[in-house]
C-alpha positions as a Markdown table, in Angstrom:
| # | Residue | x | y | z |
|---|---|---|---|---|
| 1 | Met | 0.5 | -7.2 | 5.4 |
| 2 | Lys | 2.5 | -9.7 | 5.6 |
| 3 | Pro | 6.4 | -10.2 | 4.8 |
| 4 | Leu | 5.9 | -12.1 | 1.8 |
| 5 | Thr | 3.6 | -9.5 | 0.6 |
| 6 | Ile | 5.9 | -6.8 | 1.1 |
| 7 | Ala | 8.8 | -8.6 | -0.2 |
| 8 | Ile | 6.9 | -9.0 | -3.6 |
| 9 | Leu | 5.8 | -5.0 | -3.7 |
| 10 | Thr | 9.4 | -4.2 | -2.5 |
| 11 | Ala | 10.6 | -6.8 | -5.6 |
| 12 | Ala | 7.6 | -5.2 | -7.9 |
| 13 | Leu | 8.9 | -1.2 | -6.9 |
| 14 | Leu | 12.4 | -1.5 | -7.1 |
| 15 | Pro | 12.4 | -0.9 | -10.7 |
| 16 | Ala | 10.5 | 2.1 | -10.8 |
| 17 | Leu | 12.6 | 3.6 | -8.3 |
| 18 | Pro | 14.8 | 6.4 | -9.6 |
| 19 | Leu | 18.7 | 6.1 | -9.4 |
| 20 | Arg | 19.6 | 9.4 | -8.6 |
| 21 | Ala | 21.7 | 8.5 | -6.3 |
| 22 | Ser | 23.8 | 6.9 | -8.9 |
| 23 | Gly | 23.6 | 9.8 | -11.4 |
| 24 | Phe | 21.5 | 8.0 | -13.7 |
| 25 | Gln | 18.0 | 9.2 | -14.6 |
| 26 | Ser | 14.8 | 7.7 | -16.4 |
| 27 | Glu | 15.2 | 8.3 | -20.0 |
| 28 | Arg | 11.3 | 8.4 | -19.8 |
| 29 | Ala | 9.2 | 12.1 | -20.1 |
| 30 | Ile | 7.3 | 13.3 | -18.0 |
| 31 | Thr | 3.9 | 13.9 | -18.9 |
| 32 | Ala | 1.4 | 16.6 | -18.3 |
| 33 | Asp | -0.8 | 14.0 | -16.4 |
| 34 | Glu | 2.0 | 13.3 | -14.2 |
| 35 | Val | 2.8 | 16.4 | -13.4 |
| 36 | Asp | -0.9 | 17.3 | -12.0 |
| 37 | Val | -0.4 | 13.9 | -10.4 |
| 38 | Gln | 2.1 | 15.2 | -8.5 |
| 39 | Ala | 1.3 | 17.8 | -7.4 |
| 40 | Met | -1.9 | 17.1 | -6.1 |
| 41 | Leu | -0.3 | 14.0 | -4.3 |
| 42 | Gly | 2.4 | 16.7 | -2.2 |
| 43 | Gly | -0.9 | 18.5 | -1.6 |
| 44 | Met | -2.3 | 15.1 | -0.3 |
| 45 | Glu | 0.9 | 14.6 | 2.2 |
| 46 | Arg | 0.7 | 18.0 | 3.5 |
| 47 | Gln | -3.1 | 17.2 | 4.5 |
| 48 | Arg | -1.8 | 13.9 | 5.7 |
| 49 | Ala | 0.8 | 15.7 | 7.9 |
| 50 | Gln | -1.9 | 18.1 | 9.2 |
| 51 | Ala | -4.1 | 15.5 | 10.2 |
| 52 | Ile | -1.4 | 13.6 | 12.1 |
| 53 | Leu | -0.7 | 16.5 | 13.7 |
| 54 | Arg | -4.6 | 17.5 | 14.8 |
| 55 | Arg | -5.1 | 13.7 | 15.3 |
| 56 | Asp | -7.8 | 14.4 | 12.8 |
| 57 | Val | -9.1 | 10.4 | 12.6 |
| 58 | Gly | -11.6 | 11.0 | 10.0 |
| 59 | Ala | -9.2 | 12.7 | 7.4 |
| 60 | Leu | -6.8 | 10.5 | 7.6 |
| 61 | Arg | -9.5 | 7.7 | 7.3 |
| 62 | His | -10.6 | 9.2 | 4.1 |
| 63 | Leu | -6.7 | 9.3 | 2.8 |
| 64 | Met | -6.0 | 5.5 | 3.6 |
| 65 | Asp | -6.4 | 2.7 | 1.8 |
| 66 | Arg | -8.5 | 0.0 | 3.5 |
| 67 | Gln | -5.2 | -2.2 | 3.4 |
| 68 | Tyr | -2.8 | 0.5 | 4.8 |
| 69 | Tyr | 0.3 | -0.6 | 6.4 |
| 70 | His | 2.6 | 1.8 | 8.5 |
| 71 | Ile | 6.0 | 0.8 | 9.5 |
| 72 | Asp | 7.5 | 3.4 | 12.1 |
| 73 | Ser | 10.9 | 4.6 | 12.3 |
| 74 | Arg | 11.4 | 1.9 | 15.2 |
| 75 | Gly | 10.3 | -0.8 | 12.8 |
| 76 | Arg | 6.8 | -1.0 | 14.5 |
| 77 | Ala | 4.3 | -2.0 | 12.1 |
| 78 | Arg | 0.8 | -1.4 | 12.5 |
| 79 | Ser | -2.5 | -1.9 | 10.3 |
| 80 | Lys | -4.9 | 1.1 | 9.7 |
| 81 | Thr | -7.3 | 0.2 | 12.4 |
| 82 | Glu | -4.6 | 0.2 | 14.7 |
| 83 | Leu | -2.8 | 3.4 | 13.9 |
| 84 | Leu | -6.1 | 5.2 | 14.0 |
| 85 | Thr | -7.3 | 3.4 | 17.4 |
| 86 | Ala | -3.8 | 4.9 | 18.7 |
| 87 | Leu | -4.4 | 8.4 | 17.8 |
| 88 | Glu | -7.6 | 7.8 | 19.3 |
| 89 | Arg | -6.8 | 6.6 | 22.4 |
| 90 | Asp | -4.1 | 9.5 | 22.7 |
| 91 | Asp | -1.1 | 7.5 | 22.4 |
| 92 | Phe | 0.8 | 9.5 | 20.8 |
| 93 | Arg | 0.9 | 13.2 | 20.3 |
| 94 | Phe | 2.3 | 15.7 | 18.6 |
| 95 | Arg | 3.3 | 19.4 | 18.6 |
| 96 | Val | 5.0 | 19.6 | 15.5 |
| 97 | Tyr | 5.0 | 17.5 | 12.3 |
| 98 | Glu | 5.8 | 18.8 | 9.0 |
| 99 | Ile | 7.4 | 17.8 | 5.8 |
| 100 | Glu | 10.7 | 19.2 | 5.4 |
| 101 | Ser | 10.5 | 17.7 | 1.4 |
| 102 | Asn | 8.8 | 15.5 | -0.8 |
| 103 | Glu | 9.4 | 14.2 | -4.3 |
| 104 | Val | 6.4 | 12.6 | -6.1 |
| 105 | Gln | 7.4 | 9.9 | -8.6 |
| 106 | Val | 4.4 | 8.6 | -10.5 |
| 107 | Leu | 4.9 | 5.0 | -11.5 |
| 108 | Glu | 4.1 | 3.4 | -14.9 |
| 109 | Gly | 0.9 | 3.6 | -16.2 |
| 110 | Gly | -0.5 | 5.9 | -13.5 |
| 111 | Ser | -2.1 | 3.5 | -11.2 |
| 112 | Ala | 0.2 | 4.2 | -8.3 |
| 113 | Ala | 2.9 | 6.8 | -7.3 |
| 114 | Leu | 5.8 | 6.6 | -4.8 |
| 115 | Ser | 6.1 | 9.6 | -2.3 |
| 116 | Thr | 9.2 | 10.4 | -0.9 |
| 117 | Gly | 10.7 | 13.4 | 1.4 |
| 118 | Thr | 12.1 | 14.2 | 5.1 |
| 119 | Phe | 9.7 | 15.2 | 7.8 |
| 120 | Arg | 10.3 | 16.7 | 11.8 |
| 121 | Ser | 8.2 | 16.4 | 14.5 |
| 122 | Leu | 8.3 | 16.7 | 18.1 |
| 123 | Gln | 6.0 | 14.9 | 20.1 |
| 124 | Ala | 3.8 | 16.5 | 23.2 |
| 125 | Gly | 5.7 | 16.1 | 26.5 |
| 126 | Ala | 8.2 | 17.2 | 28.9 |
| 127 | Ser | 10.9 | 14.8 | 27.8 |
| 128 | Ala | 10.1 | 14.9 | 24.0 |
| 129 | Arg | 13.2 | 15.5 | 21.6 |
| 130 | Pro | 12.9 | 16.6 | 18.1 |
| 131 | Phe | 13.0 | 13.9 | 15.6 |
| 132 | Arg | 13.9 | 13.9 | 11.9 |
| 133 | Ala | 13.1 | 11.2 | 9.1 |
| 134 | Arg | 13.2 | 10.0 | 5.6 |
| 135 | Tyr | 9.8 | 8.5 | 4.5 |
| 136 | Val | 8.5 | 6.5 | 1.5 |
| 137 | His | 4.5 | 6.6 | 1.3 |
| 138 | Leu | 2.9 | 4.4 | -1.6 |
| 139 | Trp | -0.1 | 6.0 | -3.5 |
| 140 | Val | -2.7 | 4.0 | -5.0 |
| 141 | Arg | -5.5 | 5.1 | -7.6 |
| 142 | Gln | -8.7 | 3.9 | -6.8 |
| 143 | Pro | -12.1 | 4.5 | -7.9 |
| 144 | Asp | -12.5 | 7.1 | -5.1 |
| 145 | Gly | -9.6 | 8.7 | -5.5 |
| 146 | Trp | -5.8 | 8.4 | -4.7 |
| 147 | Lys | -5.3 | 6.3 | -1.6 |
| 148 | Asn | -2.3 | 6.3 | 1.0 |
| 149 | Thr | -1.2 | 2.6 | 1.3 |
| 150 | Phe | 2.0 | 2.1 | 3.0 |
| 151 | His | 4.3 | 4.2 | 5.0 |
| 152 | Gln | 7.6 | 3.4 | 6.3 |
| 153 | Ala | 10.1 | 6.2 | 8.2 |
| 154 | Thr | 13.7 | 5.8 | 9.1 |
| 155 | Ala | 15.1 | 8.1 | 11.4 |
| 156 | Ile | 18.3 | 10.4 | 10.5 |
| 157 | Arg | 20.4 | 10.2 | 12.9 |
| 158 | Pro | 24.0 | 12.1 | 12.8 |
| 159 | Ala | 26.8 | 10.4 | 10.8 |
| 160 | Gln | 29.3 | 8.8 | 14.1 |
| 161 | Asp | 32.9 | 9.7 | 14.2 |
| 162 | Ala | 34.1 | 6.2 | 14.5 |
| 163 | Cys | 32.6 | 3.3 | 12.9 |
| 164 | Pro | 33.4 | -0.7 | 14.6 |
| 165 | Cys | 33.0 | -1.6 | 11.1 |
| 166 | Asp | 36.9 | -2.6 | 10.3 |
C-alpha cells in the first residue's frame, strides 16, 4: 500500500472511529447483526494470534486479504507475501503471542470493521524480552468472508519520569 493510499484510508476511517477518549460516543444504536459480526471478528482475531504463534501460514493466508499491509511496531512495512515468507523462513518465532484486549467496531454499512486492542508477546531466543503493544486491524467483508487487510502495532512503553519537551 502506498503512502497516498494509507492517507486516503486514514481520512476515510477517522470520522468513523469512536471518540471515547474525549467522552463522546456515537448516538447510533448497535444492531444485533453488528453484535454477531463483533463476536465473529473477535474469534477471528484469536485465530489470527494462534496462527502467528504456531506459524500457521495456511491459516494466515486464509484470514488475510490479497492486499494485506502490515506495519510492525518499529515501523517496518510488509506485504502479505513478505510477512508470510518471513514466517516460513523462520525469520521470527514467538513463544507467546496473545491478545489481552479487543474491541471491534462495525463501520457504517457493515462492509468493514475496525478491530483495536492490546497484545503481548515474547519471541523465541535467549535474549527475548516481553513485549506489549496496541494494535489496529481493518477487516473487510468480501464474497468469501471477512479478511484482515491492514495491521499496525505500536509498542506500549512505560511513561518517562522527565520529559525534555519543555
